[in-house]
C-alpha positions as CSV (number, residue, x, y, z in Angstrom):
1,M,57.8,3.1,-34.0
2,Q,55.4,5.7,-35.4
3,N,57.7,6.3,-38.4
4,G,57.8,2.5,-39.0
5,L,54.0,2.4,-39.0
6,N,53.5,5.3,-41.3
7,N,56.4,4.5,-43.7
8,P,57.3,0.8,-43.4
9,G,60.7,0.1,-44.7
10,P,63.0,-2.9,-45.0
11,S,64.3,-2.5,-41.4
12,T,60.8,-2.5,-39.9
13,I,59.7,-5.5,-42.0
14,F,62.9,-7.3,-41.1
15,L,62.2,-6.6,-37.4
16,V,58.7,-8.0,-37.7
17,F,60.0,-11.1,-39.7
18,S,62.7,-11.6,-37.0
19,A,60.0,-11.5,-34.3
20,G,58.0,-14.2,-36.0
21,L,61.1,-16.3,-36.5
22,L,62.4,-15.9,-33.0
23,T,59.1,-16.8,-31.3
24,S,58.8,-19.8,-33.6
25,L,62.0,-21.1,-32.1
26,G,60.7,-20.9,-28.5
27,P,60.5,-24.0,-26.4
28,C,56.7,-24.4,-26.6
29,S,56.8,-23.9,-30.4
30,L,59.6,-26.3,-30.9
31,S,57.8,-28.9,-28.8
32,L,54.9,-28.8,-31.3
33,L,57.2,-29.1,-34.3
34,P,57.5,-33.0,-34.3
35,V,53.7,-33.3,-34.0
36,T,53.2,-30.9,-36.9
37,I,55.8,-32.5,-39.1
38,A,54.3,-35.9,-38.3
39,Y,50.9,-34.7,-39.5
40,I,52.3,-33.1,-42.6
41,G,54.5,-36.1,-43.4
42,G,57.5,-34.0,-44.6
43,T,57.9,-32.4,-48.1
44,E,59.4,-35.5,-49.4
45,K,56.1,-37.3,-48.9
46,N,53.6,-34.5,-49.4
47,K,54.6,-31.0,-50.5
48,F,51.0,-30.0,-50.9
49,K,50.3,-30.5,-47.2
50,L,53.3,-28.5,-46.1
51,V,52.5,-25.6,-48.4
52,S,48.8,-25.7,-47.6
53,F,49.4,-25.9,-43.8
54,S,51.9,-23.1,-43.9
55,G,49.6,-21.0,-46.1
56,G,46.9,-21.5,-43.5
57,V,49.1,-20.2,-40.7
58,V,50.1,-17.1,-42.7
59,F,46.5,-16.5,-43.7
60,S,45.3,-16.5,-40.1
61,L,47.9,-14.0,-39.1
62,V,47.2,-11.8,-42.2
63,A,43.4,-11.9,-41.3
64,L,44.2,-10.8,-37.7
65,G,46.3,-8.0,-39.1
66,A,43.5,-6.9,-41.5
67,V,41.0,-6.8,-38.7
68,S,43.3,-4.9,-36.4
69,G,44.1,-2.3,-39.1
70,L,40.4,-2.1,-40.1
71,L,39.3,-1.5,-36.5
72,G,41.9,1.3,-36.2
73,K,40.5,2.9,-39.4
74,I,36.8,2.5,-38.3
75,Y,37.5,4.3,-35.0
76,G,39.2,7.0,-36.9
77,Q,41.2,9.4,-34.8
78,I,42.9,7.3,-32.1
79,P,43.2,9.1,-28.8
80,S,46.7,10.4,-27.9
81,Y,46.8,8.1,-24.8
82,Y,46.3,5.0,-27.0
83,T,50.0,4.7,-27.6
84,S,50.5,4.5,-23.9
85,I,47.9,1.7,-23.8
86,V,49.9,-0.2,-26.4
87,A,53.0,0.4,-24.4
88,L,51.3,-1.0,-21.3
89,I,50.2,-4.1,-23.3
90,A,53.8,-4.6,-24.4
91,I,55.0,-4.4,-20.7
92,I,52.3,-6.8,-19.5
93,M,52.9,-9.3,-22.3
94,G,56.7,-9.0,-21.6
95,L,56.1,-9.7,-17.9
96,N,54.1,-12.7,-18.9
97,L,57.0,-14.1,-21.0
98,L,59.3,-13.5,-18.0
99,G,56.9,-15.5,-15.7
100,I,56.2,-12.5,-13.5
101,I,52.5,-12.2,-14.6
102,K,50.9,-15.4,-15.7
103,F,48.0,-15.8,-18.2
104,Q,46.4,-19.0,-19.4
105,F,46.4,-18.8,-23.2
106,P,44.4,-21.2,-25.4
107,N,46.1,-24.5,-26.2
108,V,46.8,-25.5,-29.7
109,P,43.9,-27.8,-30.8
110,D,44.2,-31.4,-31.6
111,L,45.1,-31.7,-35.3
112,K,43.6,-35.1,-35.7
113,I,40.2,-34.1,-34.4
114,I,40.0,-31.2,-36.9
115,E,41.2,-33.3,-39.8
116,D,38.4,-35.9,-39.2
117,K,35.8,-33.2,-39.5
118,I,37.0,-31.4,-42.6
119,P,37.3,-32.6,-46.3
120,S,40.8,-33.9,-47.0
121,F,41.6,-31.4,-49.8
122,I,41.2,-28.3,-47.5
123,A,42.1,-29.9,-44.2
124,P,45.8,-28.8,-44.2
125,F,44.9,-25.2,-44.9
126,A,42.1,-25.2,-42.3
127,I,44.3,-26.8,-39.7
128,G,47.1,-24.4,-40.4
129,T,44.6,-21.5,-40.0
130,T,43.4,-22.9,-36.7
131,F,47.0,-23.5,-35.6
132,G,47.8,-19.9,-36.4
133,L,44.8,-18.5,-34.5
134,A,45.5,-20.7,-31.5
135,S,49.1,-19.7,-31.1
136,S,51.4,-21.3,-28.5
137,P,52.1,-19.4,-25.2
138,C,55.5,-18.4,-26.7
139,I,53.9,-16.6,-29.6
140,T,50.7,-15.1,-28.2
141,P,52.3,-12.2,-26.1
142,V,54.4,-11.0,-29.0
143,L,51.5,-11.4,-31.5
144,A,49.1,-9.5,-29.1
145,T,51.6,-6.6,-28.8
146,L,52.1,-6.5,-32.6
147,L,48.4,-6.4,-33.3
148,A,47.9,-3.6,-30.8
149,W,50.8,-1.7,-32.4
150,V,49.7,-2.1,-36.0
151,S,46.2,-1.0,-35.2
152,Q,47.6,2.5,-34.7
153,A,48.4,2.7,-38.4
154,K,44.7,2.8,-39.1
155,N,45.7,1.2,-42.4
156,P,44.6,-2.4,-43.1
157,T,47.2,-2.7,-46.0
158,I,50.1,-1.9,-43.7
159,S,48.8,-4.1,-41.0
160,I,48.5,-7.0,-43.5
161,I,52.1,-6.4,-44.7
162,F,53.4,-6.6,-41.2
163,L,51.5,-9.7,-40.2
164,F,52.3,-11.4,-43.5
165,F,56.1,-11.1,-42.7
166,F,55.5,-12.1,-39.1
167,G,53.7,-15.2,-40.5
168,I,56.5,-16.0,-42.9
169,G,58.9,-15.9,-40.0
170,Q,56.6,-18.2,-38.1
171,V,56.5,-20.9,-40.8
172,T,60.2,-20.7,-41.9
173,P,61.4,-23.3,-39.3
174,L,58.4,-25.5,-40.2
175,I,59.2,-25.4,-44.0
176,V,62.9,-26.0,-43.4
177,A,62.3,-28.8,-40.8
178,G,59.7,-30.4,-43.0
179,S,62.2,-30.8,-45.9
180,T,64.3,-33.6,-44.4
181,T,64.4,-35.6,-41.2
182,E,67.9,-34.3,-40.6
183,N,66.8,-30.7,-40.5
184,L,64.1,-31.6,-37.9
185,K,66.8,-33.2,-35.7
186,K,68.9,-30.1,-35.9
187,F,66.0,-27.9,-34.9
188,L,65.2,-30.1,-31.9
189,E,68.9,-30.0,-30.8
190,I,68.5,-26.2,-30.1
191,R,65.8,-26.8,-27.6
192,K,68.2,-26.4,-24.7
193,F,69.1,-22.9,-26.0
194,S,65.5,-22.1,-26.9
195,Q,64.6,-21.7,-23.2
196,L,66.3,-18.2,-23.5
197,I,63.9,-17.0,-26.2
198,P,60.9,-16.2,-24.0
199,T,63.2,-14.3,-21.6
200,I,64.8,-12.4,-24.5
201,S,61.4,-11.6,-25.9
202,G,60.0,-10.6,-22.5
203,I,62.9,-8.2,-21.9
204,F,62.5,-6.7,-25.3
205,L,58.8,-6.1,-24.9
206,V,59.2,-4.6,-21.4
207,S,62.0,-2.3,-22.6
208,L,60.0,-1.3,-25.7
209,G,57.0,-0.5,-23.6
210,L,58.9,1.5,-21.0
211,L,60.7,3.5,-23.7
212,N,57.4,4.2,-25.4
213,L,55.9,5.4,-22.1
214,F,58.8,7.6,-21.3
215,S,58.7,9.2,-24.7
216,N,55.0,10.0,-24.3
217,W,55.3,11.4,-20.8
218,F,58.5,13.4,-21.0
């Protein structure tokens, strides 16, 4: 993990991208897909809306990554026990995804209400940004762990790179589903299998956290 932070390579970036893609296919994320596509109208009707909305989602995650990396840099020397704190965050968030520990995360805001209050030419980007910040319960635990992890790098540039690829993974299903109605139907068909994604993510986070703790303590 530390090597991935200090020297991010293709494998680390692929892992972060996969995390974004996997969480975007979770049941709570897929349930929002028809609503989002209905707002965008599909690329056949409005390519600008799709690109602008997706850009807003990625921008929000990049901004979070920049803040996380900047905070790590400002505080300078991170205490040795901070890696253990990150590991505990991963375990707690994993247990949340497994339903053992429950948190009430913010709900995704009403897209229509936001659109009515923002000029039409920037509304898709602004809504995408809000959408990205108010992630669904499937995404928030993984995102929180990722932000805690990248803050150890104390390098805003590296943090931005990681969150950028996480964001690209997040919007990939949206872009594909928005291209044609047939693609949207195919995505919705996998909802019965998507129930496994929070469980898989939870097991992964708990395992990652425990391995990190053991490596620090022994």
